[in-house]
C-alpha positions in Angstrom: -0.4 -0.1 -0.1 1.3 3.6 -0.4 1.6 6.2 2.1 0.0 9.8 2.0 3.2 11.2 -0.4 2.6 8.6 -3.2 0.0 6.4 -2.9 -2.5 6.3 -5.7 -4.5 9.5 -5.0 -1.6 11.6 -4.9 0.1 10.5 -8.2 -3.9 11.1 -9.9 -4.2 14.4 -8.7 -0.3 15.5 -9.3 -1.2 13.9 -13.4 -4.2 16.4 -13.6 -2.4 19.5 -12.3 -0.1 18.9 -15.3 -2.8 18.7 -17.8 -2.7 15.0 -18.0 -5.5 11.9 -17.3 -4.6 8.5 -16.7 -6.6 6.0 -15.1 -5.5 2.8 -13.9 -5.6 -0.9 -15.7 -5.6 -4.3 -13.4 -2.8 -6.7 -14.8 -4.8 -9.4 -13.1 -7.7 -9.5 -15.2 -7.3 -6.8 -17.8 -10.1 -4.2 -16.7 -9.9 -0.5 -16.7 -10.1 2.1 -13.0 -10.8 4.8 -12.8 -11.4 6.4 -10.1 -8.0 5.0 -8.7 -7.2 3.0 -6.3 -4.8 0.7 -4.5 -6.6 -2.4 -5.8 -8.3 -3.8 -8.5 -12.5 -3.9 -7.0 -12.4 -6.5 -10.1 -10.1 -9.3 -8.8 -8.9 -7.8 -5.3 -5.5 -7.7 -7.9 -2.7 -5.5 -6.7 -1.1 -5.5 -9.9 -2.3 -1.9 -10.8 -0.9 0.9 -13.0 -1.7 3.6 -14.5 -2.0 4.5 -18.1 -3.6 6.6 -20.7 -6.7 6.2 -22.5 -8.5 7.5 -25.1 -10.2 9.9 -24.1 -13.3 8.8 -26.0 -16.3 7.8 -24.6 -20.1 8.1 -24.7 -23.4 10.0 -23.0 -24.8 7.6 -20.2 -27.2 10.1 -18.6 -26.7 13.8 -18.5 -29.1 16.2 -16.8 -28.9 20.7 -16.5 -28.3 21.8 -13.6 -30.7 25.3 -13.6 -28.9 28.4 -12.2 -29.3 31.9 -12.5 -27.6 33.9 -14.6 -26.2 35.8 -12.1 -24.8 32.3 -10.4 -22.8 31.4 -13.8 -26.1 29.7 -14.9 -27.1 26.6 -16.0 -24.5 23.9 -16.7 -24.5 19.6 -16.9 -23.8 16.9 -14.5 -23.4 13.7 -17.5 -22.0 10.2 -16.7 -20.0 9.7 -18.9 -18.5 5.5 -20.4 -15.1 5.7 -21.3 -14.4 3.9 -23.9 -11.9 1.1 -22.0 -15.1 0.5 -19.6 -15.1 2.7 -16.9 -18.1 5.3 -16.0 -17.2 9.0 -14.3 -19.2 11.9 -13.4 -18.4 15.4 -15.5 -19.8 17.5 -17.0 -20.1 18.3 -21.2 -18.5 22.1 -21.8 -18.3 22.7 -25.9 -22.7 22.9 -26.1 -25.3 24.4 -24.7 -26.2 22.4 -21.4 -29.8 21.3 -22.7 -27.4 19.8 -26.0 -25.8 17.2 -24.3 -27.2 14.2 -25.6 -27.4 10.0 -24.0 -25.5 8.4 -26.8 -23.7 11.5 -27.8 -19.4 10.8 -28.8 -17.2 13.0 -26.4 -13.6 13.4 -25.8 -12.1 14.2 -22.7 -10.1 16.7 -22.2 -8.2 18.2 -18.5 -9.3 22.1 -17.2 -6.7 23.5 -15.2 -7.1 26.5 -12.8 -5.2 27.3 -9.4 -2.1 24.0 -10.0 -5.8 21.1 -10.0 -6.4 19.4 -13.4 -10.3 18.6 -13.7 -11.8 16.2 -16.3 -14.2 17.3 -18.8 -15.5 16.5 -21.9 -16.0 17.2 -25.1 -18.9 17.0 -28.0 -17.4 15.3 -30.8 -18.5 17.8 -33.7 -20.8 19.8 -31.5 -24.3 19.5 -30.5 -26.0 16.2 -31.2 
């Protein structure tokens, strides 16, 4: 097991801060894993390593959160199925919140602000 200065979460956050999106792959069962963990949730192996995903995925579910324009306006919360298998919660940034559709293809990118990175997605070809 890793300690608090070298653990998988620290490594993951450091990569995001550098603008790199990484997921894990288990050497034991071959499954991809996200959010990073010390042990594979599929087979229990501790032989997991960080890999760069394709960044491609599909919107599995989406909702629009309504806010007043003065509070930043509406935004979407989306569940994205990566082509490698894992599902993660994020947002689709390059289209209006109401234009994000289930089944829409998306591509990941990392937005870095204040030395912290977050994974967001862009709709492939714009709005569906």
